[in-house]
C-alpha positions, 0 to 999 in steps of 0.5 A: 525489500527495505527492512527499516520500519517506522510507525505511520498513523492515518485514518481510513474509511470504515468500509476500506478497513472492513474489506482489508480485514476480509482480504487479510483473512482470505489471503493469510497476509498481514494487513500491514503487508497488504497496505504496503503493497497497495502503497507500492502499487500507487507509487508505481502508477503515478511515477510511471505516468511522469514523462521521462526527463531528457538532458 
């Protein structure tokens, strides 16, 4: 895991924030860790759908 950190600011729907806070409390994980996990999942989803390049 890359330990380099950089601040990144965005806005989220209020219902997602509420659910994120609940999930964070239920799983005893930091909200930031859950957001990073979600970003990794979506990147994997989209990059796996791309056809492989052939040379």
